[in-house]
C-alpha positions in Angstrom: -5.8 73.9 7.3 -8.1 71.3 7.4 -7.5 70.7 3.6 -3.4 70.2 4.2 -3.9 68.1 6.8 -6.2 65.7 4.8 -3.2 66.3 1.8 -0.6 65.0 4.4 -2.5 62.5 6.1 -3.5 60.7 1.9 0.2 60.5 1.6 1.4 59.0 4.3 -1.7 56.2 3.3 -0.2 56.0 0.2 3.5 55.7 1.3 1.8 53.1 3.5 0.2 50.8 0.8 3.7 51.4 -1.4 5.4 50.0 1.8 3.1 47.0 2.3 3.5 46.4 -1.2 7.3 45.9 -1.8 7.4 44.4 1.8 5.0 41.7 1.0 6.8 41.2 -2.5 10.2 40.4 -0.9 8.8 37.9 1.7 6.6 36.2 -0.4 10.2 35.8 -3.0 11.8 34.7 1.0 8.8 31.9 1.2 9.5 30.4 -2.1 13.0 30.7 -1.6 12.8 29.0 1.4 10.5 26.2 0.4 12.0 25.3 -2.4 15.4 25.2 -0.2 13.8 23.0 2.6 12.1 20.8 0.1 15.5 19.6 -1.6 17.7 19.4 1.4 18.7 16.0 2.7 20.1 17.7 5.9 18.2 18.0 9.1 20.2 21.4 9.9 19.3 23.2 6.6 16.0 22.5 7.3 15.5 23.3 10.6 16.6 27.0 9.2 14.5 26.8 6.2 11.7 26.3 8.6 12.5 28.8 10.4 12.9 31.4 7.9 9.5 30.6 6.6 7.4 30.9 9.9 9.3 34.9 10.7 8.0 35.5 7.0 4.6 34.3 7.4 4.2 36.6 10.6 5.2 39.6 8.9 3.0 38.5 6.2 0.4 38.2 8.9 1.1 41.0 11.3 2.9 43.6 8.6 0.6 42.8 5.7 -2.8 41.6 7.4 -3.5 43.7 10.6 -1.0 46.8 9.2 -3.4 49.0 10.7 -2.4 48.2 14.3 -1.3 51.0 16.7 1.1 49.2 18.3 4.8 48.0 17.2 4.5 45.2 19.4 3.8 42.4 16.7 7.0 44.1 15.0 9.1 44.0 18.4 7.9 40.4 18.5 9.1 39.5 15.1 12.7 41.1 15.2 13.0 39.5 18.4 12.3 35.8 16.3 14.4 36.8 13.5 17.0 37.6 16.3 17.0 33.6 17.7 17.0 32.8 14.1 20.2 33.9 13.0 21.4 32.7 16.5 20.1 29.4 15.4 21.9 29.7 12.3 25.4 30.8 13.8 24.9 27.2 15.5 24.0 24.9 12.8 25.4 26.2 9.7 27.0 23.5 8.1 30.9 24.5 7.3 32.7 21.0 6.4 34.8 22.1 3.8 34.6 25.9 3.7 38.0 27.3 4.8 38.0 28.5 8.7 38.3 32.2 8.4 35.4 32.2 6.0 33.6 29.9 8.3 34.6 32.0 11.6 33.6 35.2 9.3 30.2 33.9 8.7 29.4 33.2 12.1 30.6 36.7 13.7 28.2 38.4 10.8 25.3 36.3 12.3 25.4 36.7 15.5 26.1 40.5 15.0 22.8 40.3 12.8 21.4 39.5 16.0 22.7 41.6 18.4 21.4 44.7 15.9 18.6 43.2 15.9 17.8 42.7 19.8 19.0 46.6 20.0 16.5 47.3 17.5 13.7 46.0 19.0 14.8 48.3 21.9 14.7 51.5 19.8 11.0 50.9 17.7 10.1 54.7 17.7 13.0 56.4 17.7 14.5 58.1 14.6 17.6 55.8 14.8 15.6 52.6 14.3 15.2 53.0 10.7 19.1 53.5 10.6 19.6 50.4 12.5 17.1 48.5 10.1 18.6 49.2 7.2 22.3 48.6 8.5 20.6 45.5 9.3 20.0 44.9 5.8 23.8 45.5 5.2 25.4 43.2 6.8 22.7 40.8 5.2 24.0 41.5 2.0 27.6 40.9 3.1 26.7 37.6 4.2 25.3 37.1 0.6 28.8 37.8 -0.5 30.5 35.4 2.0 28.7 32.9 1.2 28.7 33.7 -2.7 32.2 34.3 -2.3 33.5 31.2 0.3 31.1 28.1 -0.1 31.2 26.6 -3.5 27.7 24.0 -3.5 26.0 28.0 -3.8 27.2 28.6 -7.5 25.9 25.3 -8.4 22.8 25.8 -10.5 20.6 28.6 -11.1 18.7 28.7 -7.9 20.8 27.6 -5.1 22.6 30.8 -5.7 19.7 33.1 -4.6 18.6 30.9 -1.5 20.9 32.8 0.6 19.4 36.3 -0.6 16.3 35.0 2.0 18.6 36.7 4.6 18.5 40.0 2.9 14.8 39.7 1.8 13.5 39.2 5.2 15.7 42.2 6.4 14.7 44.2 3.4 11.2 43.7 4.8 11.6 44.6 8.4 13.2 47.4 7.3 10.2 48.7 5.6 7.9 47.4 8.3 9.8 49.9 10.2 9.4 52.2 8.2 5.6 51.9 8.0 5.1 52.1 11.4 7.4 55.0 12.5 4.7 56.3 9.2 1.8 55.1 10.6 2.4 56.4 14.4 5.7 58.8 14.7 8.9 58.6 16.0 10.0 60.0 19.2 13.7 62.0 19.8 16.0 59.6 20.9 17.8 61.7 23.3 21.1 60.3 25.4 18.9 56.7 26.5 22.0 54.4 26.1 22.3 51.0 24.8 20.8 48.0 27.2 22.7 47.2 29.9 21.4 43.1 28.6 22.8 43.7 24.5 26.5 43.4 25.6 25.8 40.6 27.7 23.4 38.8 24.8 26.8 40.0 22.8 29.1 38.1 24.9 27.0 35.1 25.3 26.3 34.8 22.1 30.1 35.3 21.1 30.8 32.0 23.6 28.4 29.8 21.7 29.8 31.2 18.5 33.6 30.0 19.7 32.0 27.0 21.7 30.4 25.8 18.5 33.3 26.2 16.4 35.4 23.9 18.4 33.2 21.1 19.0 32.8 21.0 15.0 37.1 20.7 15.4 36.3 18.1 17.5 33.7 16.4 16.0 35.2 16.7 12.7 39.0 15.1 14.2 40.5 17.2 11.6 39.9 19.7 8.2 36.7 18.7 5.9 35.6 16.2 8.0 31.5 15.7 9.1 29.5 14.9 12.2 29.2 10.6 11.9 25.5 11.2 13.8 24.1 13.6 11.2 25.1 12.0 8.0 23.4 9.2 5.4 20.3 9.5 7.4 18.1 7.9 4.3 20.8 5.0 5.0 20.4 1.8 7.5 22.3 1.4 10.3 23.4 -1.7 8.6 23.9 -0.6 5.5 28.0 -1.8 4.8 28.3 1.9 3.0 27.1 3.9 5.5 29.9 2.5 8.1 32.7 2.6 5.5 32.6 5.4 3.9 31.9 7.6 7.5 35.5 6.2 8.8 37.0 6.6 5.0 35.9 10.0 5.2 36.7 10.4 9.4 40.3 8.8 8.8 41.1 10.0 5.4 40.4 13.7 6.1 42.4 13.8 9.9 45.6 15.7 8.7 47.3 13.5 11.9 46.6 9.6 9.7 48.8 7.9 7.9 45.8 8.1 5.0 45.1 11.5 5.1 44.1 13.0 1.3 44.8 16.4 0.6 41.7 18.5 -0.8 43.1 18.9 -4.1 43.5 14.3 -4.4 39.8 14.3 -3.2 38.0 13.0 -5.9 34.9 11.1 -6.3 33.9 9.4 -9.6 30.0 8.4 -10.3 27.9 6.4 -13.0 24.9 8.0 -13.5 21.9 5.4 -15.2 21.1 3.0 -12.3 23.8 4.7 -9.6 22.0 8.1 -9.4 18.8 8.1 -11.0 16.3 5.4 -12.5 17.1 3.0 -15.4 14.3 0.8 -14.9 11.4 2.6 -16.3 11.6 0.6 -18.0 14.7 1.2 -19.2 17.6 4.2 -20.0 17.0 7.9 -19.8 18.0 8.4 -23.6 17.3 5.6 -24.9 13.3 6.4 -23.5 14.3 9.9 -25.1 15.7 9.0 -28.7 12.2 6.5 -28.5 10.4 10.2 -27.9 12.4 11.8 -30.4 11.9 9.6 -33.6 8.3 8.0 -33.1 6.3 10.7 -30.7 7.6 14.1 -31.2 5.0 15.4 -33.8 8.0 18.3 -34.7 10.3 15.6 -35.8 8.9 12.1 -35.9 7.8 12.4 -39.7 11.6 13.7 -40.6 13.6 10.6 -39.1 15.7 8.7 -40.8 15.2 5.0 -40.7 17.8 3.8 -39.2 16.8 6.5 -36.4 13.2 4.3 -36.4 15.2 0.9 -36.3 16.8 1.7 -33.2 14.1 2.9 -32.0 12.3 -0.2 -32.3 15.5 -2.6 -31.6 15.1 -1.0 -28.0 11.6 -1.6 -27.5 11.6 -4.9 -28.4 14.4 -5.4 -25.7 12.8 -4.0 -23.7 9.6 -6.6 -23.9 11.7 -9.9 -24.8 14.5 -8.4 -22.3 17.2 -9.1 -25.2 19.0 -6.5 -26.9 22.3 -6.8 -29.8 25.8 -6.4 -29.0 26.2 -3.7 -30.9 22.9 -1.8 -28.9 25.4 1.0 -27.4 26.6 2.1 -30.6 23.4 2.0 -32.7 21.9 3.8 -30.4 24.8 6.5 -29.8 24.7 7.2 -34.0 20.7 7.5 -33.5 21.2 9.8 -31.0 24.1 11.9 -32.8 21.8 12.0 -36.2 18.6 12.7 -34.5 19.9 15.6 -32.8 22.0 16.6 -35.6 22.0 20.9 -36.7 20.8 21.9 -33.0 22.7 24.1 -30.9 24.4 22.7 -27.7 21.8 25.1 -25.8 18.9 23.8 -28.5 19.6 20.2 -27.3 20.2 20.8 -23.8 16.6 22.5 -23.2 14.8 19.3 -25.8 16.0 17.3 -22.7 15.2 19.7 -20.0 11.8 19.9 -21.1 11.7 15.8 -21.7 13.3 15.7 -18.4 9.4 17.5 -16.9 7.0 14.2 -18.2 5.4 11.9 -15.7 8.1 9.3 -15.0 6.5 6.0 -16.4 5.7 3.0 -13.4 5.4 5.4 -10.2 3.2 8.3 -8.8 4.1 11.7 -8.1 7.7 11.9 -10.1 8.9 13.2 -13.1 12.2 12.3 -15.0 13.7 15.0 -13.1 13.0 13.5 -9.7 14.1 10.3 -10.8 17.4 10.7 -8.7 17.7 8.3 -6.0 17.6 10.3 -2.4 19.6 7.9 -0.4 22.6 8.7 -3.3 21.9 12.4 -3.7 22.5 11.9 0.1 26.5 10.3 -0.5 27.4 13.5 -3.2 26.1 15.9 -0.5 28.2 14.1 1.9 31.1 14.0 0.0 31.6 17.8 -0.9 30.7 18.0 2.7 34.1 16.8 3.0 36.1 18.6 0.8 35.3 16.1 -2.3 35.5 17.0 -6.3 32.6 14.8 -7.5 32.4 13.5 -10.8 29.6 12.4 -13.5 31.6 9.7 -15.3 28.3 8.8 -17.6 27.9 6.4 -20.7 24.9 8.4 -21.7 25.3 11.2 -24.1 27.1 13.9 -22.4 24.5 16.7 -23.2 22.1 14.0 -21.8 23.6 13.8 -19.3 24.0 17.4 -18.1 20.5 17.8 -18.9 20.0 14.9 -16.8 22.1 16.3 -13.5 21.5 20.4 -14.1 19.7 21.6 -11.3 19.7 18.3 -9.6 22.7 17.9 -8.3 25.2 20.6 -7.1 27.7 19.4 -9.5 28.9 22.2 -12.1 28.3 20.7 -16.0 32.1 20.6 -16.7 31.8 17.8 -14.3 29.8 15.8 -16.0 30.9 13.9 -18.4 29.9 11.6 -20.8 29.5 9.9 -24.8 30.0 12.5 -27.3 29.3 13.1 -31.1 30.7 15.4 -33.2 30.4 19.5 -32.2 31.3 21.8 -34.9 30.1 25.6 -36.6 26.6 26.1 -38.6 29.1 26.8 -41.4 31.6 24.5 -41.5 29.6 21.9 -43.7 31.7 19.0 -44.2 35.2 20.7 -44.1 37.7 19.6 -41.9 38.2 21.6 -38.6 41.7 22.0 -39.2 40.6 23.8 -42.0 37.6 25.7 -41.1 37.9 29.1 -39.8 35.0 29.9 -37.4 32.6 32.8 -38.3 31.0 35.7 -36.2 27.9 34.4 -37.3 28.6 30.8 -36.8 26.6 28.5 -34.0 27.9 25.8 -32.7 25.6 22.5 -33.4 26.0 18.7 -33.0 27.4 17.5 -36.2 25.4 14.0 -36.3 28.3 11.9 -36.0 28.6 10.0 -32.8 32.2 9.3 -31.3 32.9 7.6 -28.2 30.4 5.4 -26.2 32.2 6.3 -22.4 31.9 2.7 -20.8 33.9 0.0 -19.9 38.0 0.6 -20.1 36.7 4.2 -22.4 35.2 5.7 -18.7 38.5 4.9 -17.7 40.3 6.4 -20.7 38.2 10.0 -20.0 39.0 10.1 -17.0 42.7 10.2 -17.2 42.1 12.5 -20.3 39.4 15.1 -18.2 40.1 14.5 -15.1 43.9 13.9 -15.1 43.8 12.5 -11.3 43.5 9.2 -10.5 39.7 9.5 -8.4 40.2 7.7 -4.4 36.4 7.0 -4.4 33.8 5.6 -7.4 30.3 4.6 -7.7 28.9 2.0 -10.2 26.1 -0.3 -10.7 27.5 -2.5 -13.4 30.1 -4.7 -15.9 30.4 -1.2 -17.7 31.8 0.3 -14.5 33.7 -2.6 -13.8 37.1 -0.8 -15.2 36.3 2.4 -13.7 36.1 0.9 -10.0 39.3 -1.4 -10.9 41.2 1.6 -11.8 40.1 3.9 -8.2 41.0 0.9 -5.9 44.0 -0.3 -7.3 47.9 0.7 -7.5 46.3 4.1 -6.0 48.6 6.2 -3.9 45.8 6.9 -1.8 43.7 5.3 0.3 40.6 4.1 -2.0 37.0 2.0 -2.3 34.6 1.9 -4.6 30.8 0.9 -4.3 28.2 -1.2 -6.6 24.7 -0.5 -6.6 22.6 -4.2 -6.9 18.7 -3.3 -7.5 17.5 -6.0 -5.7 14.4 -4.0 -4.6 11.2 -5.2 -5.8 8.9 -3.7 -4.0 9.8 0.3 -4.1 11.9 -0.3 -7.5 11.9 -2.3 -10.8 14.5 -4.7 -9.3 16.5 -7.9 -10.9 17.5 -10.7 -8.1 19.7 -12.1 -10.6 21.3 -9.2 -11.8 21.6 -8.1 -8.1 23.6 -11.7 -7.1 25.7 -11.1 -10.2 26.9 -7.9 -8.8 27.7 -9.4 -5.4 29.3 -11.8 -6.8 31.6 -9.7 -8.7 31.5 -7.2 -5.6 33.1 -10.0 -3.6 36.0 -10.8 -6.7 37.2 -7.1 -7.1 36.7 -6.1 -3.3 34.2 -3.1 -4.2 31.3 -2.7 -1.8 28.2 -3.7 -2.7 24.3 -1.5 -1.8 21.7 -3.0 -1.5 18.7 -0.6 -2.2 16.2 -3.0 -0.9 18.2 -3.6 3.3 20.3 -0.4 3.3 18.1 2.4 2.3 15.1 3.7 4.3 13.9 5.3 0.7 14.5 5.6 -2.6 12.6 8.4 -4.1 10.6 10.1 -1.3 7.7 8.6 0.5 5.6 10.5 -1.9 6.5 8.5 -4.9 4.5 4.9 -4.9 5.6 2.2 -7.3 3.0 1.9 -10.0 3.4 -0.3 -13.1 0.3 0.6 -14.7 1.4 3.9 -15.3 3.1 4.9 -18.8 4.4 1.6 -19.0 1.9 0.6 -21.4 3.9 2.4 -23.8 6.6 0.4 -24.0 5.7 -3.1 -23.6 2.5 -2.7 -25.7 4.0 -1.1 -28.8 3.3 -2.9 -32.2 6.7 -3.1 -33.5 6.3 -2.8 -37.4 8.1 -5.8 -38.7 
């Protein structure tokens, strides 16, 4: 008899350990996802939710793992109440601008239902039905995750984004395991005929009222479908920034269905240049030019194979960096050198090469990689436009595959909306045969063909927008004369209200600015009717407070490189 009891206790202990391990893993993943999302978030409301998820997850680890031997369910009850409160906060703070009203309503309804179920669960701890109720909460979180996947387009942009909403499922799963562990440890009671607590429907009614008020207030604040609360947007911009005032006013106008300037969602298209508009181009030069220099002069697997033409292109770039003077045909020279230097790679191999290179430390800065070199205020603009129903395209003079490697997982923009300069793409078995004659074979791979096709700058940007987008954009963002035609195309002869913005790199303290070039751009903005953006005066930060400018960090390679005669 004693042996059976001992075996039974041993079996329970083993189940407790297994449950604890699984619970810890689930919560650890939830913490990682929440930390990642919080670090990447530029929106205070999202950050509050992610912080709440981290707090609840840490509580589960402390009381569900470290102190699992406690002969009490009081800590589990506290965690459940905290998570119920968090779900209410999520229902109130969730950003649903640009989301179908039905989807937004379903989202809030599920969140309120989960909160009510959690509070009822806290009253039923120790009862038989507690485990079933905890599992039902997991099911509700899974349903919520499906709503996010199917109804929130931004969730599907990037490999990581689609997993962030799983945090709720992970936390609910760990609470279900915590409940099971405590029931095994402390036993369960018969449910009896105990009714649902009187306060439960009252709380549900209060939450429903909150839900209704929030939904209505969002509608009143927006003034129309797709709008966003102006008091909470573009927080990285100074209040005096012309873009902040004009863009928010523009969005309020064109998203108001009662306005004469209302723009349907399918016509809300914004185009952004990349280098110097979204990402740094002064450390010390364009990303793709630095990539070519690395490929032909530094890459141990390729530098001895590089052609003389490729090396000469790299030397020309270095000479230009050192003297400030580049030949007129530099873009064509560089374009062909990139095409030949990466010839024969599959598209994925080329993309992965770029992804690896971008993780290098950004020259001229402390605390930042090349991948991190996005202007945070401009990323905020992209997010703001997407929250208001805009489809955002990157239209860059940089090679298309390189551009995709830069944007991938850094912006919520799918690869199909990243447009750049092109080289030929062929089948691995095609040889020199014309594409009209060659038939793709089942074993063929799609590779870079080695021939430069077109540089998407100046008028070529307009051409590629017309070819690939097929609609005239209503917003444009650039930083140089290479973007002039694109900006003029957007603001002239447009059937909808339109604006163009030009960045002026005039910050000498946080960025490697050039006041003379910035002044020329200010003059062009005045001449063409574009809206200037001052990095110095309009942005509260550029790369984040943890990033500092340091000319002594990595720039010496480019400025001190001895170029062969």
